[in-house]
C-alpha positions as CSV (number, residue, x, y, z in Angstrom):
1,M,18.5,10.8,13.7
2,K,16.9,14.0,12.0
3,I,13.3,13.6,11.9
4,V,10.4,15.6,10.3
5,V,6.7,15.4,11.5
6,I,4.2,16.2,9.1
7,G,1.2,17.7,11.4
8,G,3.5,17.9,14.0
9,T,1.6,20.6,15.9
10,G,-1.7,18.6,16.3
11,L,-3.2,16.1,19.0
12,I,-0.7,12.9,17.9
13,G,2.0,15.0,16.3
14,S,2.7,17.3,19.4
15,K,3.1,14.2,21.6
16,T,5.0,12.4,19.0
17,V,7.5,15.4,18.5
18,A,8.0,15.6,22.5
19,R,8.9,12.1,23.0
20,L,11.4,11.9,20.2
21,R,13.3,15.3,21.4
22,Q,13.3,13.4,25.1
23,E,15.0,10.6,23.1
24,G,17.3,12.9,21.8
25,H,16.7,13.3,18.3
26,E,16.5,16.6,16.2
27,V,12.9,16.9,15.4
28,I,11.1,19.6,12.9
29,A,7.4,19.9,14.2
30,A,6.0,20.8,10.5
31,S,2.7,22.8,9.9
32,P,1.9,25.2,7.5
33,A,2.0,27.6,10.1
34,S,5.9,26.5,10.5
35,G,5.8,27.2,6.6
36,V,5.8,23.6,5.6
37,N,2.7,23.0,3.2
38,T,2.2,19.3,2.0
39,V,-0.6,20.6,-0.2
40,T,1.1,23.5,-1.8
41,G,4.4,22.0,-1.4
42,E,6.0,25.4,0.2
43,G,9.0,24.5,2.3
44,L,9.1,20.9,1.8
45,S,12.3,20.5,0.1
46,E,13.7,22.8,2.7
47,A,12.3,20.9,5.7
48,L,13.3,17.6,4.4
49,Q,17.1,18.7,3.4
50,G,19.1,16.0,5.5
51,T,16.3,14.2,7.1
52,D,16.4,10.4,7.9
53,V,12.9,9.7,8.9
54,V,9.5,11.5,7.8
55,I,6.1,11.0,10.3
56,D,2.9,11.9,8.5
57,V,0.4,12.3,11.0
58,A,-1.8,15.2,9.2
59,N,-5.2,15.1,8.9
60,S,-7.7,16.8,6.5
61,P,-9.4,20.0,7.4
62,S,-12.5,18.7,5.7
63,F,-13.9,15.2,6.0
64,E,-16.4,16.1,2.9
65,D,-15.7,13.5,0.2
66,N,-14.2,15.2,-2.5
67,A,-12.1,17.7,-0.2
68,V,-10.8,14.7,1.7
69,M,-9.9,12.8,-1.3
70,E,-7.9,15.7,-2.9
71,F,-6.4,16.7,0.2
72,F,-4.8,12.9,0.8
73,K,-4.0,12.8,-3.0
74,T,-2.5,16.0,-3.0
75,S,-0.3,16.0,-0.1
76,G,0.6,12.2,-0.4
77,S,2.2,12.9,-3.5
78,N,4.0,16.3,-2.7
79,L,5.6,14.5,0.3
80,L,6.7,11.4,-1.3
81,S,8.0,13.2,-4.0
82,A,10.1,15.4,-1.9
83,E,11.2,12.7,0.1
84,E,12.8,10.7,-2.8
85,K,14.3,14.0,-3.7
86,A,15.8,14.2,-0.1
87,G,16.8,10.4,0.2
88,V,14.4,9.8,3.1
89,K,14.9,6.4,4.6
90,H,11.8,5.6,6.3
91,H,8.4,7.0,5.9
92,I,5.3,6.5,8.6
93,A,1.9,7.4,8.3
94,L,-0.7,7.1,10.7
95,S,-4.0,5.7,9.3
96,V,-7.3,4.0,10.6
97,V,-8.2,0.5,11.9
98,G,-10.5,-0.9,9.5
99,T,-9.6,1.6,6.6
100,E,-9.9,-1.3,3.8
101,R,-13.3,-2.3,5.8
102,L,-15.3,1.1,5.5
103,Q,-14.7,1.8,1.6
104,E,-18.7,3.3,1.9
105,S,-16.9,6.3,3.7
106,G,-15.2,9.0,1.4
107,Y,-13.1,9.7,4.5
108,F,-11.7,6.2,4.4
109,R,-11.7,5.6,0.6
110,A,-9.2,8.7,0.7
111,K,-7.0,7.1,3.3
112,S,-6.8,4.1,1.1
113,V,-5.5,6.1,-1.7
114,Q,-2.9,7.6,1.0
115,E,-1.7,4.2,1.7
116,D,-1.5,3.0,-1.8
117,L,0.8,6.5,-2.6
118,I,2.9,5.1,0.2
119,K,3.2,1.4,-0.9
120,K,4.2,2.3,-4.6
121,S,6.5,5.1,-3.8
122,G,9.7,3.0,-3.3
123,I,10.5,4.6,-0.2
124,P,10.8,2.3,3.0
125,F,7.7,2.5,4.8
126,S,5.7,1.8,8.1
127,I,1.9,2.5,8.2
128,V,0.3,2.5,11.7
129,H,-3.3,1.7,11.9
130,S,-4.7,3.0,14.9
131,T,-8.4,2.3,16.6
132,Q,-10.2,5.4,17.4
133,F,-9.0,7.9,20.0
134,F,-10.5,8.8,22.9
135,E,-10.2,12.1,22.2
136,F,-12.3,11.6,19.1
137,L,-15.4,10.9,21.4
138,G,-16.7,14.4,21.2
139,G,-16.3,14.3,17.4
140,I,-17.9,11.0,16.9
141,V,-21.1,12.2,19.2
142,A,-21.4,15.6,17.2
143,S,-21.6,13.4,13.9
144,A,-24.3,11.4,15.3
145,A,-26.7,13.9,16.9
146,Q,-30.3,13.9,15.8
147,G,-31.6,16.7,18.2
148,E,-31.4,15.1,21.8
149,N,-30.5,12.0,20.6
150,I,-27.3,10.4,19.5
151,H,-27.8,7.8,16.9
152,L,-24.6,5.4,16.9
153,S,-23.9,1.5,16.2
154,P,-23.7,-0.9,18.8
155,A,-20.6,-2.2,16.9
156,A,-17.3,-3.1,18.7
157,I,-14.7,-0.5,19.1
158,Q,-11.5,-0.8,20.8
159,P,-10.3,3.2,21.6
160,I,-7.1,4.3,22.2
161,A,-5.7,7.2,24.4
162,S,-3.4,9.8,22.0
163,Y,-0.5,9.4,24.1
164,D,-0.5,5.8,23.4
165,V,-0.8,6.1,19.8
166,A,2.3,8.7,20.0
167,A,4.4,6.3,21.9
168,A,3.9,3.6,19.2
169,V,4.6,6.3,16.4
170,A,7.9,7.2,17.6
171,D,8.8,3.3,18.5
172,V,8.4,2.6,14.9
173,A,9.8,5.8,13.7
174,T,13.1,4.8,15.4
175,G,12.9,1.2,14.4
176,K,13.7,-0.6,10.8
177,P,10.7,0.2,8.3
178,I,8.3,-3.0,8.5
179,N,7.1,-2.1,4.9
180,G,3.8,-3.2,6.2
181,T,1.1,-2.5,8.5
182,L,1.2,-2.3,12.2
183,E,-2.3,-2.2,13.9
184,I,-2.5,-0.6,17.5
185,A,-5.7,-0.6,19.9
186,G,-6.5,0.3,23.3
187,P,-7.1,-2.4,26.1
188,E,-10.6,-2.4,26.2
189,K,-13.1,-4.0,23.2
190,V,-16.9,-1.9,24.2
191,S,-19.9,-0.8,22.1
192,L,-19.6,2.4,20.3
193,S,-23.0,3.2,21.6
194,A,-22.1,2.4,25.2
195,L,-19.0,3.8,25.1
196,A,-20.5,7.3,23.6
197,A,-23.3,6.9,26.5
198,R,-20.6,6.7,29.3
199,Y,-18.7,9.5,27.8
200,L,-21.9,11.7,27.9
201,R,-22.8,10.7,31.3
202,E,-19.1,11.7,32.7
203,V,-19.4,15.3,31.0
204,N,-22.7,16.0,32.4
205,D,-24.1,15.8,28.6
206,P,-27.7,15.1,29.0
207,R,-28.5,13.7,25.5
208,T,-29.7,10.0,24.9
209,V,-27.6,7.6,23.1
210,I,-29.8,5.2,20.7
211,S,-27.9,2.3,20.1
212,D,-29.0,2.0,16.2
213,A,-27.5,-0.9,14.4
214,N,-28.4,0.9,11.1
215,A,-26.8,4.3,12.0
216,R,-23.6,5.1,10.1
217,Y,-20.3,5.8,11.0
218,F,-19.0,8.9,8.9
219,G,-20.9,7.2,6.0
220,A,-20.1,3.5,6.7
221,M,-22.4,1.0,8.0
222,L,-20.7,-1.0,10.9
223,N,-20.4,-4.6,12.1
224,D,-18.4,-5.8,15.3
225,Q,-15.2,-6.3,12.8
226,S,-15.5,-2.8,11.3
227,L,-13.3,-1.0,13.9
228,V,-11.2,-3.4,15.9
229,P,-7.9,-5.0,14.7
230,G,-8.6,-7.7,12.2
231,P,-8.1,-11.5,12.9
232,G,-4.4,-12.2,13.1
233,A,-3.4,-8.7,13.4
234,Q,-1.0,-9.2,16.5
235,P,-1.6,-5.5,17.3
236,R,0.3,-3.2,20.0
237,I,-2.1,-2.9,22.8
238,G,-2.2,0.6,24.5
239,K,-2.2,1.0,28.5
240,T,-4.7,3.3,29.0
241,D,-8.4,2.5,29.4
242,F,-11.1,4.8,29.3
243,A,-11.6,5.6,33.2
244,A,-7.6,6.3,33.2
245,W,-7.6,8.3,30.2
246,F,-11.0,10.7,31.1
247,A,-9.2,11.3,34.7
248,T,-6.5,13.1,32.7
249,Q,-8.9,15.5,30.8
250,P,-8.5,19.0,32.4
251,V,-11.8,20.1,31.6
252,K,-15.1,18.3,33.0
253,Q,-18.3,20.0,32.2
């Protein structure tokens, strides 16, 4: 198959591209740097010519409420319109477990808009809802920093390694459209604040994690159901736990 990966040079995209190429597919890693820009529409029609499957793993460069909404709305509309004209047979989008439960956050409101565009497009689709990546732990810590303290909710989280995400996305892309949502998660359910504290210890960061039930997560309040697969979801579970993931990280501070 010919598969175009939007955001194909990023964390998940590059791993997905590599896996699909190993399986013998013709894969284009599309990004603004390669002349394919979903926001402006530049290069889209050319890239999608003769394409069977499109995987969208692109993310907004800004998490500011208005900017992130504009990104997912414009990018999603342009991409789906170009796919319809090109006769694409399957659209896959990577989204986030808990999106529908975290609507206080501008980021998750924008992801909901993206998902609604896909569902209404008429193009056969599969949406992959992933729990947060281990690789995003540094960003979570940075977002919650208050001086030398990191204020994070003790709510449950079930983080997943990026290569397990890429494996799931690649498998979905080579299967039939589910016209629905698949949830994927890591093998361990842990407290977000406890996980962040473990991460800081491992990287020799002396800051202190404060377990704070009132701490917001990118603008949203959390509970133990917010960031884990929903009841009855039957998620695909990745194989990589925190210890195995951290052992592969090249830089230990």
